[in-house]
C-alpha positions as CSV (number, residue, x, y, z in Angstrom):
1,M,-9.9,-4.2,8.2
2,A,-7.3,-2.2,10.7
3,L,-4.2,-1.1,10.2
4,R,-1.5,-0.4,12.4
5,V,-1.9,2.8,14.1
6,I,0.6,5.0,13.4
7,T,1.5,8.2,15.3
8,K,4.3,10.3,13.3
9,C,3.7,11.8,9.9
10,S,6.5,13.4,7.2
11,V,5.8,16.9,5.3
12,R,7.4,17.3,2.0
13,S,8.5,20.4,1.0
14,S,7.5,20.6,-3.2
15,Y,4.0,19.7,-4.3
16,K,3.1,19.6,-7.9
17,T,0.3,21.6,-7.7
18,A,-1.2,24.7,-5.7
19,L,-4.1,22.8,-4.5
20,D,-2.4,19.8,-3.8
21,Q,-0.4,22.2,-1.2
22,N,-3.8,23.7,0.5
23,H,-4.8,19.9,1.1
24,V,-2.3,19.8,3.2
25,A,-3.9,22.1,5.6
26,I,-6.4,20.5,5.8
27,L,-4.4,17.1,6.5
28,N,-2.9,18.5,9.3
29,H,-6.7,19.9,10.8
30,R,-7.7,16.4,10.8
31,M,-4.7,15.4,12.2
32,D,-5.4,18.1,15.2
33,D,-8.6,16.8,15.5
34,G,-7.2,13.3,15.8
35,N,-9.4,12.3,12.8
36,I,-6.2,10.6,11.3
37,V,-2.9,9.9,12.4
38,W,-0.5,9.8,9.7
39,W,-0.2,10.8,6.3
40,K,1.9,11.1,3.0
41,Y,1.9,13.1,-0.6
42,R,2.1,10.5,-3.1
43,P,3.6,7.7,-1.5
44,F,3.2,4.9,-3.7
45,V,1.9,3.9,-7.3
46,L,-1.1,1.3,-7.7
47,S,-1.1,-1.5,-10.1
48,L,-3.8,-1.8,-12.0
49,G,-3.1,-4.7,-14.4
50,E,-4.3,-4.1,-18.0
51,H,-5.8,-0.9,-16.9
52,G,-2.7,1.0,-16.4
53,T,-1.2,2.5,-12.7
54,Y,-2.8,4.7,-10.2
55,E,-1.1,7.2,-7.8
56,P,-3.5,8.8,-5.3
57,T,-2.7,12.7,-4.0
58,F,-2.6,11.6,-0.7
59,A,-2.4,8.4,2.1
60,T,-3.7,8.6,5.3
61,I,-4.1,6.4,8.3
62,S,-7.5,7.2,10.6
63,R,-7.5,7.2,14.1
64,Q,-8.8,3.4,13.6
65,G,-6.1,2.3,11.8
66,T,-8.1,2.4,8.0
67,L,-6.1,3.4,5.2
68,S,-7.3,5.9,2.6
69,C,-6.4,7.0,-0.6
70,E,-7.3,11.0,-1.3
71,T,-7.2,12.0,-4.8
72,V,-7.3,16.0,-4.9
73,F,-8.4,17.4,-8.2
74,R,-10.2,20.8,-9.6
75,K,-11.6,19.2,-12.9
76,G,-12.1,15.5,-12.8
77,T,-12.9,13.7,-15.5
78,A,-14.8,10.9,-16.0
79,D,-12.0,8.7,-16.9
80,D,-10.1,9.8,-12.8
81,Q,-13.5,8.7,-11.7
82,A,-13.3,5.4,-13.6
83,M,-9.5,4.5,-12.6
84,I,-10.4,5.0,-9.2
85,K,-13.2,2.8,-9.2
86,V,-10.8,-0.1,-10.6
87,A,-8.5,0.7,-7.7
88,A,-11.0,0.3,-5.1
89,C,-12.4,-3.0,-7.0
90,I,-9.0,-4.3,-6.7
91,Y,-7.7,-3.4,-3.2
92,P,-10.9,-3.8,-1.1
93,F,-9.2,-3.4,1.9
94,I,-8.2,0.4,1.1
95,N,-10.8,3.8,1.1
96,F,-10.7,5.6,-1.9
97,K,-11.5,9.4,-1.5
98,L,-12.4,12.2,-4.3
99,A,-11.2,15.5,-2.9
100,H,-13.0,17.6,-5.3
101,Y,-12.3,21.4,-4.9
102,N,-15.0,24.1,-6.9
103,K,-15.9,27.9,-6.1
104,K,-18.5,26.8,-3.1
105,G,-15.4,25.2,-1.4
106,I,-14.6,21.3,-1.7
107,D,-17.0,18.2,-2.2
108,N,-15.4,14.9,-0.7
109,K,-16.8,11.4,-2.1
110,T,-15.9,8.1,-0.8
111,I,-15.8,5.1,-3.3
112,K,-16.3,1.5,-2.2
113,W,-15.9,-1.4,-4.2
114,Q,-19.3,-2.8,-2.8
115,S,-21.0,0.5,-4.8
116,V,-19.1,-0.2,-8.2
117,A,-21.3,-2.1,-10.5
118,N,-19.2,-4.6,-12.1
119,C,-16.5,-4.8,-9.5
120,G,-15.6,-8.2,-10.6
121,D,-14.9,-7.7,-14.2
122,F,-12.2,-5.4,-13.1
123,V,-10.3,-8.2,-10.6
124,V,-9.2,-10.3,-13.4
125,E,-6.0,-12.6,-12.2
126,K,-3.2,-11.7,-14.7
127,P,-0.4,-14.2,-15.3
128,A,2.4,-13.7,-12.5
129,N,5.5,-12.7,-14.1
130,Y,7.5,-14.3,-11.3
131,A,11.8,-13.6,-11.7
132,S,12.5,-16.9,-10.2
133,N,11.2,-20.1,-9.6
134,L,11.4,-19.3,-5.3
135,E,9.1,-16.6,-6.2
136,Q,6.5,-18.9,-8.1
137,A,6.9,-21.3,-5.2
138,Y,6.5,-18.5,-2.7
139,A,3.4,-17.7,-4.5
140,G,2.0,-21.2,-3.9
141,H,3.1,-20.9,-0.1
142,L,0.6,-17.9,0.3
143,M,-1.8,-19.2,-2.0
144,M,-2.0,-22.3,0.5
145,L,-2.1,-19.9,3.6
146,S,-5.3,-18.2,1.6
147,H,-7.0,-21.6,2.4
148,T,-6.8,-21.4,6.1
149,D,-7.5,-17.8,6.4
150,N,-3.9,-16.7,7.8
151,V,-3.7,-15.1,4.4
152,L,-6.9,-12.9,3.3
153,W,-5.7,-11.3,-0.1
154,F,-2.0,-11.0,-1.8
155,Q,-1.0,-10.1,-5.2
156,H,2.7,-10.0,-6.6
157,E,4.3,-6.8,-7.4
158,P,1.0,-4.7,-7.2
159,I,3.0,-1.8,-5.2
160,K,5.4,0.9,-6.5
161,L,6.5,2.5,-3.2
162,R,8.3,5.9,-3.1
163,L,11.5,6.0,-1.5
164,A,13.0,9.7,-3.0
165,T,12.4,11.3,-6.1
166,K,12.5,9.2,-9.4
167,T,13.3,6.3,-6.8
168,Y,10.8,3.4,-6.0
169,Y,10.5,0.2,-4.0
170,T,8.4,-2.4,-5.6
171,P,8.6,-5.8,-3.0
172,D,7.5,-8.7,-4.8
173,F,4.5,-9.5,-2.9
174,L,2.1,-7.5,-0.9
175,Y,-0.6,-9.1,1.4
176,I,-3.1,-8.9,3.9
177,N,-2.7,-11.0,7.0
178,G,-5.7,-12.7,9.6
179,D,-5.5,-9.6,11.8
180,G,-5.7,-7.5,8.8
181,Q,-2.2,-6.2,8.8
182,L,-0.9,-5.5,5.6
183,W,2.4,-7.3,4.9
184,C,5.5,-6.7,2.0
185,E,7.5,-9.2,1.1
186,E,10.8,-9.3,-0.6
187,V,11.7,-13.0,-1.9
188,K,15.4,-13.6,-2.7
189,G,17.8,-16.5,-3.5
190,Y,20.8,-14.3,-2.1
191,W,21.0,-11.2,-0.4
192,H,22.9,-7.5,-2.1
193,D,23.9,-5.0,-0.1
194,D,21.7,-2.4,-2.1
195,A,18.1,-4.5,-2.0
196,R,18.6,-4.1,2.4
197,V,19.4,-0.9,2.0
198,K,15.9,-0.1,-0.1
199,I,13.6,-2.3,1.9
200,K,15.4,-0.8,5.3
201,V,14.6,2.4,3.8
202,A,10.8,1.4,3.0
203,A,10.2,0.7,6.2
204,E,11.0,3.7,7.5
205,L,9.0,5.6,5.2
206,H,6.0,3.9,5.2
207,P,5.5,2.8,9.0
208,Y,1.7,1.8,7.5
209,L,3.0,-1.7,5.9
210,R,5.0,-4.2,7.8
211,F,8.1,-5.8,5.9
212,R,10.3,-9.1,5.9
213,A,12.6,-10.5,4.0
214,V,12.1,-14.3,2.7
215,T,14.5,-17.0,1.7
216,K,14.8,-20.6,1.6
217,K,17.3,-22.6,3.8
218,M,17.3,-26.5,3.8
219,G,14.1,-26.7,2.1
220,C,12.3,-24.7,4.6
221,W,11.1,-20.3,4.7
222,D,12.9,-18.0,6.0
223,W,12.0,-14.8,7.2
224,E,14.2,-11.1,8.6
225,Y,11.9,-8.7,9.7
226,F,12.0,-5.2,9.6
227,D,10.9,-2.5,11.9
228,P,9.4,1.0,11.4
229,Q,12.8,2.3,11.9
230,G,14.5,0.1,9.3
231,K,16.1,-2.1,11.5
232,F,16.6,-6.1,11.3
233,V,14.1,-7.7,13.9
234,T,15.3,-11.2,15.2
235,E,12.3,-12.1,16.9
236,R,9.1,-13.1,14.8
237,P,6.2,-10.5,15.4
238,T,3.3,-12.1,17.2
239,S,1.2,-11.6,14.0
240,D,3.2,-13.4,11.5
241,P,0.8,-16.1,9.9
242,S,3.7,-18.3,8.2
């Protein structure tokens, strides 16, 4: 599925390992060649339900607009690969790649959900822990849209977006619309200033996602949109499925 093509990249000055830092040169080379248009270091954490969480080393956007998660390692274990296979099953719209550094150089491997045996065993929907009746009602709204092909996939709180060191933002819902675009939605009965700040910062730092705030007015769903610069957008995008 195609995502929005992004033409900017942010660079982080500190990396957990020297291997991570070395991989930056490879990503920049791929950008120069036009194979990818954006990358970011440890941008988010994916929830794997009862299997824990998975944090990719890098996320990239290809020239075609495909989102990929790359894990860089020198001595990977079977458990590491098993965790990535679980992630590939739960998030079929993301390409998962292993960058294995060894004495001969680097071996790249792509793990797709179609190649994982018993993939369906990992995709077991857990009972959602909704923070409010409004969130639960909106989940029903998304479920209704999923029966009309306007929403192809959605989950409740599946991703933690990194905003700064030890600072994350977890949107209430992540979903894919009929055009293959990824949307993050925050459902609120009442908005506090700090919540607005977080979603604005997230929209600026994660331009491959689209963001909107959801509330209910007079019995009808009402949305606010945020563009990649984190600004409030009054017009509803043409790709909005609701």
